[in-house]
N, C-alpha and C positions, 0 to 999 in steps of 0.2 A: 430748306437747304441753305446752309451758310448763314443761319440766323435771320433770314428775311425773305427767302425765296417764296414761301407760301403766302406771305403778306403781299408781295409783289404780284403773285398769281391772282389773289383776290381782286386787286385793283384792275389787273389786265383782263380778267374774266368779265368784269363788269363793263369795261370799255369795249372789248371785242364782241360781247354778246348784245350790246344795246340795240343793234340793228337787225337782230335775228328773231323777232317775234316772241311768242310765249315761252320758248325754251330758255331764253336768257335768264329769267328769274330762277328757273330750276338749276341751271348751271351755277348761279351765284349761291344758291342754298347748298349745293354740293360742296363748293369750296369753303363756305362758312362752316359747315359741319366738320370738314377735315381739319380746319384750323383749331377748332375747340378741343380736339384730341381726346375726348372722353370715350369710354367703351361704348356707351349707348349711342353717342353721335357717330362713332365709327361704323356701327352696324347700320344705322340709318343712312349714312353716306354711301355705303356699299349697295344698299337696297335701291337708293335713288339713282346711283350710277347704272345699275342693271336696268332700271326702268327707262332711263334716258337712252342708253346705247342699244339695248335689245328690245325694249318695249316700244319706245317712240322712234327708234332708228335715227337718233340725233347724230349728225356728223360733227364731232367735237372740233374738227379743224376749222369750222365756221365760227367757233366761239373762243378757241384758244389757238392763236396763230404763232405764238412765240415758243420755240423748241424748249427752252429752259423751263418755261411755265408748264409745258406739257409733262416734262420729266418730273417736276415737283408734284404735279397732280397724281401721276401714277405711282410715284414713290410713296406718297401719303396713302393711296388706296391699298398698295401692297402691304404697307406697315399695318394698316387696320386689319387686313386679312390675317396677317401673322399673329397679331396680338389677340385676336378673337379665336384662334385655332386651338383645337384640342387634339388634333392629329395632323398628318401631313397636309401642307398647303400647296402642294405641287399643282393640283388641278386649278385652284383659284388663281395662283400666280401665273400659270401658263396661259390662262384665259385673258388676263390683263396684258400680258406681254404680246399675245396675239392681236389684241385690240390696238395696241400701240403700233404694231406693224401695219395693220389694216388702215390706220389713220395716217400713216407715214411719219410717225414720231420716232426718230432714231434714238438708240440707247447708247449711253456712254459708259466708260469704265467706272466713273464715280457713281453712276446710277446703280450699277450692279454691286459696287462695293457697299452701298447703303443697304441694299437688300440682303447681302451676305451677312452683314453685321447684325441685322435684325434676326435672321435665321439662327445664327450662332448664339446670340443672346437668349433666344427662346428655346435653345437646346434642340432645334430641329436639324440635327446633324446630317441625316440622310438627305434632307431637302437641300442643305448647303452643298453637298457633293453633287446633287443633281443640277444645281444652279451653275456649277463649274462647267458641266457639259453644255448647258444652254449658252452661257456667255462665250465659250470657245466656238460654238457653232455660229455665234454672232460676230466672230472675228475679234473678240476682245481678249487681250492678254492681261491677266491679273498683275497687280503690283505686289510689293513685298508684304504689306499688311494683309492683303487678301490671301496670299499663299500661306502665311502663318495661320490665319483663321481656318483655311481649308485643311492644313496639316492637323490642327487640333480636332477638327470635325472628323477626319479620317481615323484618328486615334480613338475617338469616342465611339466610333462605329466598329472598332476592332479591325479596321483595314490598315494594318501596319505597313504593308508594302507601299500602299498608296500614300501613306503619311511620309514615308522615306522619300518617295518621288517628289512630293511637294517641298520637302526640306531641301532637296537638291535644286529645285527651282528657286528657292530662296537664296541659296548659295550663288546661283548664277547672277544675282542682282547685287552681290557684294557680301562681305563677311556678316553672318548672322550675329545677333546679340547673344550674350551668354544665357539669357532666359530662353531663347529659342533652342540653343544647344541642350539645355536642361530638359526642355519639353521632349525633344526627339530622343534623348537618352532613355526616357521611360520606355520607349519601344524596345530598345536593345536590352534593357534590364528585364523586361517581361519575357523576352525571347531567350534570355541568358546568352546573348550574342556578344561575348567579350571581344571577338575579332572585329566586329562592326564598330564597337565602341572605341577601340584603339585606333581603327582607321579614321574614325571621326576626329580624333585628336590630331592625327597626321594631316588631315585636310585642313584643320584649323591652323596648323603650322605653315602649310603651303600658302594660306591666305595672309600670312604675316601677323596672325593674332596669337595671343597667349591665353590659355584657359584660366579662369579664376579657380579658387580652391574648391568651390562647390562642384564645378564640372569635373575637375581632376579627381576629387574624392569619389564621385559617383562611378567613374571609370575604374578607379583602383578597387573599389568595393566589388564591382562586378567581376573583375579579373581574379581577385582573391577568392571570391565565392565559387569561382570555377576551378580553383586549385591550381592556377597557373601563376605560381609565386615568382617564377623566373621572369615572366612577362611583366608582372607588377613591379619588380625591381627595376626593369628597364624604363618603364613609364615614369616611375618615381625619380629616377636619375635624370631623365630627359627634361622633366618639367620641375626641376628642383626650385626654380624661382617662384613657383606657385604653391608650394606645399605649406601646410600648417600642421598643427599638432594632430589634427584628425587624420591627415594623410599618413603621418608617421605611425599612428595607432593602427590604421588599417594594414600597413605593411607589417607591423609587429604581430598582428593577428595572423597574417600569412605565415610568418616564421614560426608561430606557435602551432599552426596546423601541421607543419612538417617537422616539429620538434627540433628546431635549430637554434639553441640558445646562443651560439657563437655569433650568428648574424644579428640576433636581437640585442645582444650586449654591444656590438659594434654600432648599431643604430642609436642606442641609448647614449653612448659616448659622443657621437656626433651631435645629438640633440643638446647635450649638456655643454658642448664646446661651441657649437655654431648656431644652435636654435633650430626650430622653435623649442622653448622649454618643455620638458615632459610634464604631464599631469598625472593624477592618481591612476587614470585608466592606463597610461603608458606603463607605470610600474606594475600594476596588477597583471597586465598582459605579459610582461617579461617574467614575472614570477610564475605565471601559468605555463609559459614556455619552458622554464627551468624544471618545473615539476613534471611536465609531460615527457621531458627527456629522461626522467627517472623510470618511466613505465616500460622501458625496453626489457627490464628484468622483472621476474615475478616478485610480488610483495612478500616480505618476511613476517608480516603481522599475523599472529594466530587468531582464528575466529573463536573466541571464548566469551563467556559471560562477563558482565561488567565487574562482578565481584572477584573474578579470577584474573582480570587483565593486569598485566605488568608491562613496564616499559620494555620495548623490544630493542635489543642491541643494534646499533646502526650497521647496515650492510656495508661490507668493504667497498670503497669507491663511490658509494652513493651519498654518504653522510656529508662529505665536503660540498657536493653540489646542492644538497638540501639546505646546507647552511647559507648558501648564496641568497636564498629567499629572505633570511634574517638580515643579511647585509643590505639587501635592497630596501627592507623596511627601515633600517637606520638611515639609509640615504634619502628616502622620501621624506622622512620626518625632519631631517636636517634642512631640506629644501622648503620647509614650511607646509608640506602637504599633510593631509589627515587620512590615516588608514580607515578603510570602511570594512563592511562585512565580507566583501569579496577578497580583500587582502588577507583577512583572518582565515577564511575557508581555504584559500590556496595554500597558505603556510601549513595548516593542519593536514591538508591532503598530502603535502610533501612529507610531513612527519610520518603519515600512515604508510607511504610507499617506501621510504628510505629507512624507517626505523628511527628511534629517538631515545634520548637519555631522559632521566628524571628532570634535569635542568631545562631541557627543551619543553617538556610538558608544563613546567612551572611558568616559563616565559609565555607559552601559548595561552594559558589560563589568565595570566596578567594582561595580555593583549585583549582578550575577550572582555575582561572586566573594564 
């Protein structure tokens, strides 16, 4: 521990054990084996410990009198148990913790923090949650890093509500990091709980923090996927200082879902005037929104064979809106953006819905080429 605790233990074990007969050499071998940290030595050390404590009934207090040295010894033994485990290590760890109690070696928060770290690293998540019950019974309160580890363990076990409780414990110790917010947002996303995600942002505001774009976009995406575009607009406006082009594109996707080209156009103008600059996804989404607005009325395109197909006269009131897609195409090209296959397919879809002239078809073919 701390880059030298076990080395100090080795020296102390030799000094403390020098006056205690034949068992002293065995204790020194135990410590030396733990220091080498190889899997084989770890297994041998565990076997030697069992022989000393349960076979020979050695009282380790007679050999290791310093509390920190005792903690280092048991931490190393538990680490060996975890590294050699193929399934739950609760029985082995509980036995070692019981031995500590029998020998009168008290356990600290740092001691439990090391065990928790080993359990999480070894993906023994159920054991990590069990350890929380053990340390709580021992009167130990986890620190922030431990709560974050427990939150991740609960999520890995599918215990979402327990993960949220651990997150709240993190919040009690001060504002969580954005990474921690992103982690807990996975719970809300899995549950499609847009209300919980929005409340999470509200709590962030109460703590005097501001979400980064990644956190904001995760919440916006969840709200839009739940078809609550009105809520998404409010979240977008409240956290405007955190938005990026992805935030805008998510809201544009929401406007497309409800076929509201007016709001999509308004957002585009704001992006052009105040930023962030739109990208090709922005323009493709607005085109799609425009085309979806045309679908309110039935298509006038006849279902005929390719050899019989003729340009369909534009439907009244639709052609002007369909032409907006071409205007957006010109606009994105003027901004130095490059049309892609989604741009082309959206324009062709608009022609199919609204009807088109021979000139429209010629322009579409030129775009494809």
